[in-house]
N, C-alpha and C positions, 0 to 999 in steps of 0.2 A: 215398634222399636226397629225394624228393618229400614224404614224410611229415615228413623233418625241416624243410623249407622251410614247410610248413604250418601245422607247430607254431610254429615261430620268428614267423611271421606274427600266428597267434592271439596270441601273447604280447605282440607287440608293439601289437595293437589293445587287449588289456584293459588294459596298463599305461597306454596313453594314455588310455583311457575313465577309469581310476582317477585318475590326475592332473588331469582337467578336471573332475572331481567334487570333487577336493580344493582346487580354487583358490577363494579368495574373492572375492566383489564388492564394488567402491569404493561405499560408501555415501554418497558425497557428491554424488549426484546424476548423474554422467558414466557414460554407456554403456559398458562396456568389453566386451572380449573372454573375460572369465572370467565365471564364474557362481556365485552363493552356493550353498553345499553344502544350505542349508536352503531353498532357494527352493521356492516353491509359488504358485501363483495364488489357492488356497482358504486364506481367513484361517483358518478352522477347523482346516487343517492345518498350522499354524505348529508346528515343533519345535525353534527356535532356544533356548538356554539363555538366561534373564534373571535378573539380580538382583533378586528382589522388593523393590519400594519404596514407600513413598506420598510423593512429593515436589512441591513446587510449582516449578517452572522457568520460565525465559524464553526465549522465541526471540530469538537474537542475530545474526540476518541478514535480509535482505529474501527476502519470496517462499519460505518454505520449504515443499517439496514435504510432503504428508502423504499416507501410502502405507497401502494396505489388507494388506498384507504388508511383511516386511522385505526387500525386494530393488529394487536399483534398474538391473536389467539391461534394464527395460522400463519404458514411461512408462505401460501400461496399468493399473496399479495405483495411480495417481495418484488421490486423491478429494478434494482440497481443498489450498490453501496458507494460512499462516500469516504474518502481518507481523512485522517486527522489534518486540519489546518484547511480543508478546501471552503472557499466563501460561497455562500448560498444567499439567494433573495428569498426573504421571509415576508409572506404577504398576510399570515393569521398565525396565533397561536392561543393556546389555553394551557393548563398547568401540567397536562400530560403530553400535548401533541402540538408541533408545528406544522403550518402548511407551507410549503415551497414551491419554487419553480424548479423544475430537474427537465434538463432535456426539453424545453419548450412544455411542458405538462404540469397541472398541478399534482403535487405528490404530499407524501407526510413523513415526519420524522419524529422522534422523541424530543422532547422540548429540553429535556436534562443535558442533552449533548449537542447542545449549539451554544455559542458564546458570542458576547457582542464584542471583546478583545480579540485581536488576532491572535491565534494560538501557535505558538513556536513547535515546531518539527523538529529542531536541532538537536543532536545527542550531546549534552555538555561534555562528553569525554573524547569526542570526536577534535582530531585538529579542525581550524578554521578552512569552512570550505569555499574559499576564493579561488577564482580560476588563476592558476600559475601562467603568468606571461611568458611567450615564446622565447624572449631574451635571457629567461632563466635556463634555458635547455642548453647542454652539451649536445652540441651537433654530431651525429654518428651516421653510420651507415651499415646494418648488420641483419642478418635473418634472424628472426625470434619466432617463437612457437608459444601458441596459448597454453597454460598451465593453470587451469583451474584448483582453487585452494578454497579450503574453509578452515575456520579458527576452531581448534580443539584443544582448550586448555592453554591458550595462550600462544599458542604455535600453528603457523600455518601447515596445513595437511592437504597433499595432492588428490583432488577428487577425479577419478577416470571418469570420462566421457560426460564431463560438466561443461559448463558453458560459463564466459565471463561476460562482463557488462564493458562496454565502450562508449566513450563520451565524445561530443564534438568540440569541447573545450577539456582543460585539466581541472575539471570539477563536477562533482556528483549531480549538480543541477541541470546537468546538460546530457543526458541519457539519449544515445544515438542507435545502437546497435548490440548484438549480442554476437560472441564468436565461439565456437566448439573447441573442444579439447583436441590441440595439436595442430590447429589452423596455423599455417605459416604467414608470417608478418615481416614488412621490412621497418625496422626500428630506425628513425632518422632523429630522435632527440632524447635526451634521458634528464630527469632531476633526480636530485638524492633526497631521502626523506629526513624531516628536522620535526623539532617540537611543534612546529604550526602547520607543517605542510606535508601531505602524503607526497612518496616518489611516484613520479609519473614517467610515462614512456610514449613518446609521439610516434605513431606507427602510420604504415601506408598500407592499405589493403589490395588485394588484386582488382577489385573496382576502381580503384586509382584514389579514392577517397583517404583523409586523414582522419584519423581517430587518436584518441588519449585513452591509456589503460594503466592501472595500477603496475609499478614494477613487480610487485610479489604475483601477479597472474600471469607473467611472462618468464621464459627461460631461453637460455640460448642453446639449451638440448633440446632436441624433440622427445616429447614423452613417450614416443613410440619407437624411439631409436635411432634416429637419423641425426647427425652432425650439422651443427650449421655451418653456413659458409659467411665469414666475417671479411670485408673488403676494409673495413676502418674501424678499429677500436677506440670507442670513447675514453676520456680520462674519467677513472672512477665507476667504471661499468661493475655490476655487482656479479659475483661469481654465478655460475650457471647453477640453477634450482636443482635441489635434491629432488631424482627422479623414482625415489623408493616410493612403492605404493602403499598407500595406508592399507592395514590388515582390519 
């Protein structure tokens, strides 16, 4: 009787172990109680079967995890992330995982989050993001101050100690630097916002470089209390921004 019970228990253990190894892992980034039968922490030991290809693919989601092995049961193999619209070179795939080249190395991402067609990253509610040419700027020469804001219920609200983005052209596709709250700049040109374009200011920083910043992110009044020195007022200059601190 004891031998029979021992044999039965052994059979249960073996069956449970086999079932555990046979279960598959969710490739979509969620940690589950199941694990990949091809799971390994060593990239050189990956034995998962892939269909060999040489495809140009595009990421169709934000912040896609890139892994050293095709296994999402742990986050220890995450080596980076890809933003929406990023082009990748895919060298192999199966229903769950795609093998790609990332920073010169073989890496893996979830197949569901790659598309053969180029993915748009544009906000359909945003005005057209085409660089405004310099001949559209009204020339001026005045001191302005960085005035960080954020949208709250459709209204720009001042963010103390925040930062604003600066661009090399009057376009969001040309990010170049960040400037801190209250930084003094010289504005040399300005455009007005309309239905198809944001309002931009062309400014010169202390390093002598020219940047472009949204009008709503600048003020002719220092948020810290100092008045600006204007040598020439451009036609149509916006009123100084409200420096009331957000509660």
